[in-house]
C-alpha positions as CSV (number, residue, x, y, z in Angstrom):
1,M,0.0,0.0,0.0
2,H,1.1,3.6,-0.8
3,K,-0.4,6.8,0.3
4,I,-1.7,8.7,-2.7
5,I,-1.7,12.3,-3.9
6,L,-4.1,12.7,-6.7
7,F,-3.3,15.9,-8.6
8,E,-6.4,16.7,-10.8
9,L,-5.1,18.7,-13.7
10,N,-8.4,19.3,-15.5
11,E,-8.8,18.6,-19.2
12,V,-5.1,18.5,-20.1
13,P,-4.3,16.1,-23.0
14,L,-1.0,14.5,-23.8
15,K,-0.6,17.0,-26.7
16,I,-0.2,19.9,-24.2
17,L,2.2,17.9,-22.0
18,D,4.3,17.2,-25.1
19,Y,4.2,20.8,-26.2
20,Y,5.3,21.9,-22.8
21,R,8.2,19.5,-22.7
22,K,9.4,20.9,-26.0
23,M,9.0,24.5,-24.9
24,R,10.4,24.0,-21.4
25,P,13.1,21.3,-21.6
26,N,14.4,22.2,-18.1
27,S,10.9,21.9,-16.5
28,W,10.1,19.2,-13.9
29,I,7.8,17.5,-16.3
30,A,10.4,17.4,-19.1
31,T,13.4,16.3,-16.9
32,N,11.3,13.6,-15.2
33,Y,9.2,12.5,-18.1
34,A,11.2,9.3,-18.9
35,Q,10.9,8.2,-15.2
36,L,7.1,8.7,-15.0
37,Q,4.7,5.8,-15.3
38,K,2.7,7.1,-18.3
39,H,-0.8,6.1,-19.6
40,Q,-3.4,7.8,-21.8
41,S,-6.7,8.0,-19.9
42,Y,-10.0,7.8,-21.7
43,S,-13.5,8.8,-20.6
44,E,-16.0,6.1,-21.5
45,N,-19.0,8.5,-20.8
46,P,-21.6,8.4,-23.6
47,G,-22.8,11.6,-25.1
48,H,-21.7,15.1,-24.2
49,L,-18.6,15.3,-22.1
50,S,-18.1,18.0,-19.5
51,P,-16.0,18.1,-16.3
52,W,-19.3,17.9,-14.3
53,N,-19.9,14.4,-15.6
54,T,-16.3,13.1,-16.3
55,W,-14.9,13.7,-12.8
56,P,-17.7,11.9,-11.1
57,T,-16.9,8.9,-13.3
58,L,-13.3,9.0,-12.2
59,H,-14.2,9.5,-8.6
60,R,-17.0,6.9,-8.4
61,G,-16.0,4.2,-10.8
62,V,-19.2,4.3,-13.0
63,T,-20.0,6.1,-16.2
64,S,-22.5,8.9,-16.5
65,D,-25.3,6.7,-17.8
66,K,-25.3,5.2,-14.3
67,H,-24.4,8.2,-12.0
68,Y,-26.5,10.7,-14.0
69,I,-24.4,13.6,-12.6
70,S,-24.4,16.4,-15.2
71,D,-24.7,19.7,-13.5
72,F,-23.8,21.5,-10.3
73,N,-26.5,21.9,-7.7
74,Q,-28.1,18.6,-8.3
75,D,-29.5,16.7,-5.3
76,M,-26.6,14.3,-4.7
77,S,-28.1,12.5,-1.7
78,R,-29.2,9.4,-3.8
79,V,-26.1,9.1,-5.9
80,D,-23.8,9.6,-2.9
81,Q,-25.4,6.6,-1.3
82,E,-25.5,4.5,-4.5
83,F,-22.2,5.5,-6.0
84,P,-20.2,7.4,-3.3
85,P,-17.0,9.3,-4.3
86,I,-13.7,7.8,-3.5
87,W,-12.9,10.2,-0.6
88,K,-16.2,9.1,1.1
89,V,-15.5,5.4,0.6
90,L,-12.0,5.7,2.0
91,A,-12.9,7.8,5.0
92,E,-15.7,5.4,6.0
93,N,-13.1,2.6,5.9
94,N,-10.7,4.4,8.3
95,V,-8.4,5.8,5.6
96,T,-7.4,9.4,6.4
97,V,-8.4,11.8,3.6
98,G,-7.5,15.3,2.6
99,M,-9.7,16.7,-0.2
100,F,-9.1,20.1,-1.8
101,G,-11.3,21.5,-4.6
102,S,-12.5,18.3,-6.3
103,L,-15.7,18.8,-8.2
104,H,-19.1,18.0,-6.6
105,S,-17.6,18.0,-3.1
106,Y,-19.9,20.4,-1.4
107,P,-21.2,20.3,1.4
108,I,-18.6,19.1,3.9
109,P,-19.2,15.7,5.4
110,E,-21.5,15.4,8.4
111,K,-19.1,12.7,9.8
112,R,-15.8,14.4,10.0
113,E,-13.8,11.5,11.3
114,N,-10.8,10.6,9.1
115,Y,-10.9,13.9,7.2
116,S,-7.6,15.7,7.9
117,F,-8.9,18.6,5.7
118,Y,-11.8,19.2,3.4
119,V,-12.0,22.3,1.1
120,P,-14.9,22.0,-1.4
121,D,-14.8,23.2,-5.0
122,V,-15.1,26.8,-6.1
123,F,-18.8,26.3,-7.0
124,A,-19.8,25.6,-3.4
125,S,-22.8,27.3,-2.1
126,G,-21.0,28.2,1.2
127,C,-17.5,28.6,2.5
128,E,-17.6,25.8,5.2
129,C,-14.3,23.9,5.4
130,I,-12.3,21.6,7.5
131,P,-10.4,23.1,9.3
132,E,-12.5,26.3,10.0
133,K,-9.4,28.5,9.7
134,V,-9.5,28.0,5.9
135,E,-13.0,29.4,5.6
136,L,-12.0,33.0,5.2
137,F,-9.7,32.1,2.3
138,Q,-12.4,29.9,0.7
139,D,-15.0,32.7,1.0
140,I,-12.7,35.1,-0.9
141,N,-11.9,32.3,-3.4
142,L,-15.6,31.8,-4.1
143,K,-16.2,35.5,-4.5
144,L,-13.4,35.8,-7.0
145,S,-14.5,32.8,-9.0
146,R,-18.0,34.2,-9.4
147,K,-16.9,37.7,-10.3
148,S,-14.4,36.5,-13.0
149,A,-16.6,34.0,-14.7
150,R,-16.2,35.2,-18.4
151,N,-14.4,38.6,-18.3
152,V,-11.9,38.8,-15.5
153,D,-12.9,41.3,-12.9
154,N,-10.0,43.7,-12.7
155,S,-10.9,45.3,-9.4
156,I,-8.8,44.5,-6.3
157,P,-10.7,43.2,-3.2
158,Y,-8.7,45.4,-0.7
159,G,-11.2,44.7,2.2
160,D,-11.0,40.9,1.8
161,A,-7.2,41.1,1.4
162,L,-6.8,43.0,4.6
163,K,-8.9,40.4,6.5
164,L,-6.7,37.7,5.1
165,L,-3.4,39.4,6.1
166,G,-3.6,38.3,9.7
167,K,-4.0,34.6,8.7
168,I,-1.4,34.4,6.0
169,N,1.1,32.3,8.0
170,S,-1.5,30.1,9.6
171,I,-3.1,29.0,6.3
172,G,0.1,28.7,4.4
173,L,0.3,31.6,1.9
174,K,4.0,32.1,1.0
175,P,5.7,35.5,0.8
176,N,7.1,34.7,-2.7
177,T,3.6,33.9,-3.9
178,L,2.2,37.1,-2.6
179,M,5.1,39.0,-4.2
180,A,4.4,37.3,-7.5
181,V,0.7,38.3,-7.2
182,G,1.7,41.8,-6.4
183,G,4.1,42.0,-9.3
184,H,1.4,40.7,-11.6
185,L,-1.0,43.4,-10.5
186,I,1.6,46.0,-11.4
187,K,2.3,44.4,-14.8
188,E,-1.5,44.5,-15.5
189,R,-1.2,48.3,-15.5
190,I,1.2,48.1,-18.4
191,K,-0.4,45.2,-20.2
192,P,-4.2,45.1,-19.3
193,E,-4.6,42.0,-21.4
194,R,-2.7,40.1,-18.7
195,T,-5.6,40.4,-16.4
196,V,-6.7,36.9,-17.7
197,R,-3.8,35.5,-15.7
198,R,-5.7,36.2,-12.4
199,R,-7.5,32.9,-12.9
200,T,-4.2,31.1,-12.7
201,Y,-3.0,33.1,-9.6
202,Q,-6.2,31.9,-7.8
203,S,-4.9,28.4,-8.3
204,V,-1.4,29.4,-7.2
205,L,-2.8,30.8,-3.9
206,S,-5.0,27.8,-3.4
207,F,-2.1,25.5,-3.9
208,D,-0.2,27.2,-1.1
209,V,-3.0,26.6,1.3
210,F,-3.4,23.0,0.1
211,F,0.4,22.3,0.4
212,K,0.5,23.5,4.0
213,L,-2.4,21.2,4.9
214,L,-0.7,18.3,3.2
215,K,2.6,18.8,4.9
216,K,1.0,19.3,8.3
217,N,-1.5,16.4,8.2
218,K,0.0,13.9,5.8
219,P,-3.3,12.0,5.2
220,D,-3.4,8.6,3.4
221,F,-5.2,9.9,0.4
222,V,-5.2,13.5,-1.0
223,T,-6.8,15.3,-3.9
224,Y,-6.1,18.7,-5.4
225,F,-8.1,20.0,-8.3
226,T,-7.2,22.9,-10.6
227,N,-8.9,24.2,-13.7
228,H,-6.4,27.0,-14.7
229,V,-4.9,25.1,-17.7
230,A,-8.2,24.0,-19.0
231,S,-9.6,27.5,-18.9
232,S,-6.7,28.8,-20.9
233,Q,-6.8,26.0,-23.4
234,H,-10.5,26.7,-24.2
235,R,-9.7,30.3,-24.9
236,Y,-6.3,30.4,-26.4
237,W,-5.7,27.0,-28.2
238,A,-5.9,28.8,-31.5
239,A,-3.2,31.2,-30.5
240,V,-0.8,28.3,-29.8
241,F,-1.8,26.0,-32.6
242,P,-3.2,28.2,-35.4
243,N,-2.4,25.6,-38.1
244,E,-4.9,23.2,-36.7
245,Y,-7.9,25.2,-38.1
246,E,-9.3,24.9,-41.6
247,E,-10.2,28.6,-41.5
248,L,-8.5,30.6,-38.8
249,K,-10.6,33.6,-38.1
250,F,-8.4,35.2,-35.5
251,D,-5.9,37.8,-36.6
252,Q,-2.2,37.9,-36.0
253,E,-2.5,40.6,-33.3
254,W,-4.8,38.3,-31.2
255,I,-2.4,35.4,-31.7
256,S,0.6,37.4,-30.7
257,T,-1.2,38.7,-27.6
258,Y,-2.3,35.3,-26.2
259,N,0.1,32.7,-27.6
260,N,1.9,32.4,-24.3
261,E,-1.1,32.0,-22.1
262,I,-1.2,28.1,-22.1
263,L,2.5,28.1,-21.5
264,F,2.1,30.4,-18.5
265,T,-0.5,28.1,-17.0
266,M,1.6,25.1,-17.5
267,D,4.6,26.9,-15.9
268,E,2.6,27.3,-12.7
269,S,1.4,23.7,-12.9
270,D,5.0,22.6,-13.2
271,K,6.0,24.5,-10.1
272,M,3.2,22.8,-8.2
273,L,4.4,19.4,-9.4
274,R,8.0,20.1,-8.5
275,K,6.9,20.8,-4.9
276,L,4.8,17.7,-4.7
277,A,7.5,15.5,-6.2
278,S,10.0,16.9,-3.6
279,F,7.5,16.1,-0.9
280,V,7.2,12.5,-2.3
281,D,11.0,12.2,-2.4
282,K,11.1,13.0,1.3
283,N,8.0,10.9,2.1
284,P,8.4,7.8,-0.2
285,E,5.3,6.2,1.4
286,Y,3.4,8.4,-1.1
287,K,2.9,8.1,-4.8
288,L,1.9,11.1,-6.9
289,I,-0.8,10.6,-9.6
290,L,-1.2,13.3,-12.2
291,S,-4.5,12.9,-14.0
292,S,-7.2,14.5,-16.1
293,S,-10.8,13.1,-16.5
294,M,-10.7,13.9,-20.3
295,G,-8.8,16.3,-22.6
296,Q,-9.3,19.0,-25.2
297,N,-8.5,19.6,-28.9
298,A,-9.1,22.3,-31.5
299,V,-12.6,23.2,-32.7
300,E,-13.5,25.6,-35.4
301,S,-14.3,29.0,-33.9
302,E,-14.5,32.7,-34.5
303,P,-13.8,35.8,-32.5
304,L,-16.4,36.3,-29.7
305,E,-17.5,40.0,-29.6
306,T,-20.5,39.6,-27.3
307,Q,-22.4,37.1,-25.2
308,L,-25.9,37.4,-23.7
309,Y,-25.9,37.0,-20.0
310,I,-28.3,37.6,-17.0
311,T,-26.8,40.6,-15.2
312,D,-29.8,41.6,-13.0
313,H,-31.4,38.4,-11.5
314,A,-34.3,40.2,-9.8
315,K,-35.3,42.0,-13.0
316,F,-35.0,38.8,-15.0
317,F,-37.3,36.9,-12.7
318,Q,-39.9,39.7,-12.5
319,N,-40.7,38.9,-16.1
320,F,-41.7,35.4,-15.0
321,G,-43.8,36.5,-12.1
322,V,-41.2,35.5,-9.5
323,G,-40.3,38.0,-6.8
324,S,-36.9,38.5,-5.1
325,D,-38.0,36.4,-2.1
326,D,-39.0,33.4,-4.3
327,F,-35.7,32.5,-6.0
328,E,-32.1,32.0,-5.0
329,V,-29.0,32.3,-7.2
330,L,-27.0,29.1,-7.1
331,P,-23.3,28.7,-8.1
332,S,-22.7,28.0,-11.8
333,M,-20.1,28.5,-14.5
334,L,-21.0,30.8,-17.4
335,P,-22.8,30.6,-19.7
336,Q,-25.0,28.6,-17.3
337,F,-27.2,30.2,-14.7
338,N,-28.5,28.1,-11.9
339,Y,-31.4,28.9,-9.6
340,S,-33.6,27.5,-6.9
341,V,-37.2,28.7,-7.1
342,S,-39.8,28.5,-4.3
343,A,-42.2,25.6,-4.3
344,Q,-45.1,28.0,-4.8
345,K,-43.6,29.5,-7.9
346,A,-41.6,26.7,-9.5
347,A,-44.3,25.1,-11.7
348,D,-45.4,28.5,-13.1
349,F,-41.8,29.5,-13.7
350,K,-41.1,26.2,-15.5
351,R,-44.1,26.7,-17.7
352,K,-43.1,30.2,-18.6
353,I,-39.4,29.5,-19.2
354,E,-40.5,26.8,-21.6
355,S,-42.1,29.5,-23.7
356,F,-39.2,31.9,-23.5
357,T,-37.6,32.7,-26.8
358,I,-34.6,34.7,-28.0
359,N,-34.9,35.8,-31.6
360,G,-37.5,33.1,-32.1
361,S,-35.5,30.2,-30.6
362,S,-36.4,28.5,-27.3
363,L,-34.0,28.9,-24.4
364,E,-32.3,25.6,-23.5
365,F,-32.7,24.8,-19.8
366,R,-32.7,21.8,-17.5
367,D,-34.9,20.9,-14.5
368,L,-32.5,19.7,-11.9
369,G,-35.2,18.5,-9.5
370,S,-36.1,19.9,-6.1
371,N,-37.3,23.2,-7.8
372,R,-33.8,23.9,-9.2
373,F,-33.2,25.0,-12.8
374,S,-30.1,25.5,-15.0
375,L,-30.5,28.0,-17.8
376,D,-28.2,28.1,-20.8
377,F,-27.4,31.7,-22.0
378,G,-24.2,32.9,-23.7
379,H,-25.8,33.6,-27.1
380,Q,-23.0,34.9,-29.3
381,N,-22.5,38.0,-31.4
382,L,-26.2,39.0,-31.5
383,K,-26.9,42.1,-33.5
384,T,-30.6,42.3,-32.7
385,I,-32.4,40.8,-29.7
386,E,-36.1,40.0,-29.6
387,L,-37.5,38.4,-26.5
388,Q,-40.9,36.8,-25.9
389,I,-42.6,35.0,-23.0
390,E,-45.8,33.1,-23.9
391,G,-45.9,34.9,-27.2
392,N,-45.7,38.4,-25.5
393,P,-42.8,40.7,-26.2
394,V,-40.3,41.5,-23.4
395,V,-38.6,44.9,-23.4
396,F,-34.9,44.2,-23.5
397,D,-34.1,47.1,-21.0
398,Q,-36.5,45.4,-18.5
399,S,-35.3,41.8,-19.2
400,G,-32.4,41.7,-16.8
401,L,-30.2,40.6,-19.7
402,Q,-27.1,42.3,-21.1
403,N,-25.2,41.7,-24.3
404,V,-21.8,41.7,-22.7
405,E,-18.7,42.7,-24.6
406,I,-16.0,40.0,-24.4
407,E,-12.7,41.6,-23.6
408,D,-10.2,39.1,-25.0
409,K,-12.5,38.1,-28.0
410,S,-11.7,34.4,-27.2
411,N,-14.3,31.8,-28.1
412,A,-14.1,28.1,-27.3
413,T,-11.2,27.4,-29.7
414,A,-10.7,24.0,-28.0
415,Y,-13.3,21.6,-26.6
416,H,-13.6,18.3,-24.8
417,I,-12.4,15.0,-26.1
418,P,-12.3,11.6,-24.3
419,E,-8.5,11.3,-24.2
420,G,-6.6,12.7,-21.3
421,H,-3.6,11.6,-19.3
422,L,-2.6,9.6,-16.3
423,F,1.0,9.8,-15.0
424,I,2.4,8.4,-11.8
425,Y,5.6,9.5,-10.0
426,H,7.7,7.8,-7.4
427,P,11.4,8.2,-6.8
428,S,11.9,4.4,-7.2
429,F,10.6,4.4,-10.8
430,K,12.9,3.7,-13.7
431,V,12.6,4.7,-17.3
432,S,9.2,3.8,-18.7
433,D,7.3,4.2,-21.9
434,L,3.9,5.5,-22.7
435,S,1.4,2.6,-22.4
436,E,-0.1,1.7,-25.8
437,S,-3.4,0.9,-24.2
438,L,-5.9,3.4,-23.0
439,I,-6.9,3.4,-19.3
440,P,-10.6,4.2,-18.8
441,T,-11.0,6.8,-16.1
442,C,-13.6,4.6,-14.3
443,E,-10.8,2.2,-13.5
444,I,-9.0,4.7,-11.3
445,F,-11.6,4.3,-8.6
446,P,-11.1,0.5,-8.2
447,T,-7.4,0.9,-8.5
448,L,-7.4,3.3,-5.5
449,L,-9.5,0.9,-3.5
450,Q,-7.2,-2.0,-4.2
451,N,-4.2,0.1,-3.2
452,F,-5.8,0.6,0.3
453,G,-6.7,-3.1,0.5
454,L,-10.5,-2.5,0.1
455,K,-13.0,-4.6,-1.8
456,V,-14.2,-3.1,-5.1
457,P,-18.0,-2.9,-5.1
458,D,-19.9,-5.0,-7.6
459,Y,-21.2,-1.9,-9.4
460,A,-17.8,-0.5,-10.2
461,A,-15.5,-1.3,-13.1
462,S,-12.6,-3.6,-12.4
463,A,-9.0,-2.5,-12.8
464,S,-7.5,-4.1,-15.9
465,K,-3.9,-3.1,-15.0
466,N,-2.0,-3.0,-11.7
467,L,-1.3,0.8,-12.0
468,L,-0.1,1.2,-8.4
């Protein structure tokens, strides 16, 4: 048995790791690549792939046609009993767990035994954490994530920063990290387009907090999730790989402005991995697993000038006969908007939202159950906007919607593919080659259970290879 650190590098395919090794031959990834145990992971989920459904497959050992997790804010009580996530299974079997940021991890467990730390994902509805001293940081992290969903909010939260100053040492924020963040804020004044890097610095700050918790507690099983590379890939793939498009619609100025953004995010990932590898070298009872739940690749795209978003929730709901006391805004990632509607208003709201049209087309939405709804906006480059509810026109100025200008003009220039990566590091490893076979991500769950000497449940996939 080994202790495990599962570093969840969201949506990064082998192509990006190969690109990074070529561009940064002195990086940790490049210099240790031959020694890593390497596999190509593969999501077996049928239909549309998204991190909301592929990470549950990795964490629970069943594909999405069994766990049915597809959105945030779903009622997870049934699926958590039927197909519990790996951290819950391990904790209930007296394996100590540290969980940081893995998707669908809110709320914190009622039974806290065997959890050394537990910091839910950045889409959590509240800032509750184990230990409580992390909650102030998590509260700030949640606020920043929601303010910088599509365009990065370039304001500086001075009030929150001052509150955090007194806890810097106790939660693990490093002086060199804070200096790097401060230096970046100065550079933004010279190059405003660099504000997009704030998303990555959120992950850098979070890693500091995570790493202190890891070193202090040394639990048997640890996760750390980061989305910063995936976010950059979606937006700037075309700036790095312009030759992959049949018709490139982005100009040279845009390419020159953003062609180092994926490299920058990988640089920060490499620093994290270097620290974790050093920790494993000093604590060889651990193995480090670097994994994605799927990957990305180029998709045809065009510059994104505007997207249609809800910017005034109360005004939007007034058009559907729902007052401010009858709905609650739930966490989501743009262009989705998630809400809970009171039981008294939910049926009427659903009937009216079914009739809601934008330029004659119905709005796509999902009923998540328990009076929760997920609405899909983000309509692109609209020149005119006509809205109707039950055939009656809605005045745009009273709609609560705004046609938001997209600052970096980036569209989804890359999108989800089943193939990802699965690398394992330990100082005892010798030179290894990339496995020719794919490793389904649903096999990671049973592999982890077997590592800790636990029985694999009948519903889960069996591990075809002895990965650990």
